[in-house]
N, C-alpha and C positions, 0 to 999 in steps of 0.2 A: 504494500500500500504506500501511496505517496502523500506527502504533506499537501494540504489544501491551502487556498488563498486566504490570507488573514485580512478581515475588514479593518478599517481604521478605528483606533480607540476613540472614545468620546471626549469631548471638551466641555467645559461649562457653557450652558446655553443650548446644548444639543437638543434637537427635537426627537422625542421618543414616542412612537405610536403604540398604543395598547390595543390588542385584538383578542378575540375569544374564539379560537378555532374548534373548541371542544365543548365542555360543559357550561351550564348556566352560571352566571357570576352574581355574587352577593354584593349589592351596591355599596353597603357600608364598608366592606373590606376593600372594594375597589377604590373608594375615596381615600381610605387610610393609606393604601399603597401609593396612590398619586401624591399624597402629602409627603411620603418618604422621598419619592423621586424629585419633587420640587425642592425638598430640603438639600438635595445634592446639586442644586442649580441646573436641573434638567427641565425641559419644557415638554411635559407629557400631554399628548392629545389622544382622546378616546375615539376609536372607530365607531361608526354609526350604529352597528348592531351588537355591540358588546353586551348590553343589558337585555337583549331579546331573549325570549324563551320560545322554543318550538311549540306550535299549537297542539300537536298531537304526541310529541315525544319529549317529555319533560326533562330528560337527561341531556338535551342538546341546547346550546345557546343560539337559538334561531335556526333558520333553514340552512341546509348545506350550501346553497348558492350564496346566501347573504354572508355566511362566515368566510367562504372563499373570497368573495368580492372585497370584504374588509381587509383581508390579509394582502391580496394582490394590490389593491389601491394604496395601502400603506407602503408596501415594498417599492412600488413604482413611483411614489411621490418623491421628487428630487429634494424636497425640503426635510425629509425624514432621515435621520441618521441611524436609528435603531428601531427594531420591532420587538416588543415584549408580549408574551402571552399573558392573558389575565388570569388564567387558571388551567388546570388539567381536566381530569374527569374522563370523558370519552367523546369522540366525534371527529378527530383529525383524519382518521382513515376514510371517513365518509366524504370529506371535502377536498382531500389532497389531489385527486384526479381532475378536479374542476379548475385548478390553477393553470394559468397560461405561463408555462415555464420559459418559453422564448422571450416573452415580454419581461419577465422577471430577470432573466439573464441580461437583457439589454439595459435594464435599469441600473446595473452595476452592484457592487458589493455593499453590504451594510451589516450591522450587528443584529443577530437573532438570538433571543433568550427565551427559554422555556424548559419545562421538564415533564416527566410522567407521560401523559398522552401525547405530548408534542414530540416524543421519540420518532413518530412517523414523519414529522416535518424535518427533524434533524437529519434523518436518513435522506430525505428528498433533497434538502439543500446541499448535502454532500455529493449525492449522485448526479443531480441535475445542474447544480450551479457551481460545484467544486469549492464550496465555502466552509471555512471554520465557523462553527456555531458554539454557543454557550449553553450548557446544561445546568440551569440554575433556577433560583426562586422566581415565582410568577408574581405579577403585579398585584393580584388580589389574594396572595397567599399569606398565611399566618406568619411564616418565617420572615418574609420581607417586612411585615408590619411590626412584629414584636421581638424578633430575635436579632440582637446586636451583631452576633458572629456572622449570621447569614448576610445581613446588611453590609457589614464591613468588607466581607470577602467579595460579594458581587460588586460593590462600589470600586474596590481596588482593581478587580478584573476589568471593569469598564474604563477606568480613568488611568490607572497605573499598573498595567498587567505584569510588568517586570518585577513587581514586589510580591507576587503570589505565584511563583513558578513551581513551588514544591508543595504537594499535599501530603499530609502525614496520617497514617492509619492509627486508630486507637485499639486495633485488634492485633492479631498474630498472622504469621504466614501459614496458610493452609498447605502450600507447597513451596519450598524454598527456591532461591535463585534470583537471577537478574535477567531482564529482557528489555529489548528496545523495539519500538514500533510506533505507529500512528494511532492515536486514540480514536475510539468510536464506541457506540453502545447506547445505553439508556435503560428503559424499562423492559425487563425480560419478557413480559407477556406481549408487549407490542412488537418486540423483535421477533418473537416466535410466530405470532399470527400474521406478520408481514411477509413471511417467506412466500415466494412465488408471485408476489404482486409487483406492480410498477414502482419505480423510484426507490428501490431498496438496494442495500449492499448485496452483491452476489456472494460474498463470503468475507471472512476476516483474516485471510492469510497474510501474515506479517504484521498484523495489527495488535494493539493492546485493547482488549475488550473490557469495558466498564459496565457492570450489571447491577441493577437494583430493582425493587418492586414493592408493592403495597397490597395488603389484603389477600395474598395468595397462600393457601395452606401448603405444607411441605410436599404433599403428593402432587400438587399442581405445579410447584416449582420444579419438581422432578420431571413432570410431563413436558414442560416447556424446554428444559435443558435436553431431555431425551430427543425431542423433535429436532432441535438444532444439531444434535449429534447425528441423528439418523439421516438428515438431509445433507450432511457433509459441510454445513455452514461453518463449523468450528475448525475444520481442517486447516492446519498450518498457523493457527493463532499463536502469537508470540508470548503472550502473558495475559492474565486476567486479574482485574481489581473488582472486588465486591463492595458495594456500598451498603446501605441499610435496608432492612426488610421489615418495615413497620406492619404490624398486624398479620404477619406471615407465620404465626405460631412460635412457640418457644425456640430460641436459637439453638438449644441443644438438640432439637429435632431437625433443624435445617442444616446444621453443620455436617452431619453424616451424608445428607443428600449432595451437598457440594463436593465433599470428599469422594463420594462414589461416582458422581457424574463428571467431575472435572479433574480429579486426581490422576486419571489414566491418560490425560493429554500430555503429561510430561513437561509442563510449563509452569513458571512461577504463578502462584495464586495468593493474593493478599486479601485479608478481610477488613471490613469496617473502615473504609477509606474516608468516609465522612460526607458523601454525596447521596442524593436521593431523598426519600421520604423520611426525614429525621430532623430533630431540632438543630438549628444552626447549620443547615445544609450548605456545603461548600459548592462553589461554581466551578465546573470542570469544562474545558474546551474539548470539542471533538474535531479531529482533523489535524492535530499538531503532533510532531515527533516528540517522544518522551522516553525516559528510562523508568522501568518499574523495578524496584528493589524490594522483593518480598520479605527478605530477612530484616531490613531496616524499616519496612512498612512505609515506603515513600514512593510517590510518583513525581518525577521531576521533568518539567517541560524543557525541551531544548531551546525554545524561543518563547517570548511572551505570547499569550493567547491572541492578542490583537496587535496590529502593527502601529 
């Protein structure tokens, strides 16, 4: 895998568009998140359909067409420097094929931030636009609103990315060793269900795979990892970093699943790297060359996430 193009870092006064490609957004949380962004001297603008709710499917923030139009309009607006997802949930898979990727490529690079369900979009931005993206807190997320660690790490990544080139695990090495590669990954369930669909990575050969999830029981984590193994998608992976697994069952039941499904790959695997669905979630870039040191519990980027 090769490094992707790094968008420019943000500067004070940068305009940031907030979109809702997935689930419905709580207005109070959105307003609190916008206040945080304004406190960083950013200029957040809310896309027209962010507070919509799909008339028949309450788990979606408006229709697929409206959610796609918001994202595309924000991306193609020359006055917008970054696009942030308002929340995760579910729905990005339903709208990603409605985007005009040629128009978005012509609009040029800019920063994209989101996590969880936006895994689908991270893959698409990498495959279709060749861009580094940031897997981090969402605009209406509790972490961005209330957690100083998450705020500080995202802000540093956006404004001074050279200061946050190393992420440190709070766990242990599931499998020892060091590996180098380009970062990619996201939410396990989205990566597994995306296989065979457009705009997705054909495989992770030579890459450093970052995985996390929420609300999946150990047998379902097993099922998703088994699917990735059976399809050959994990063939040639250089190393794996596991984030957090909120509401996925007791970790003492998850750890044997990881050991069983990933241990046979013969690559370094580190646990609890600090990204994903957890308090104080760190922001990690996808598409950047890095070194994973499972023994030291570190992921060190070769270059800052943004140019």
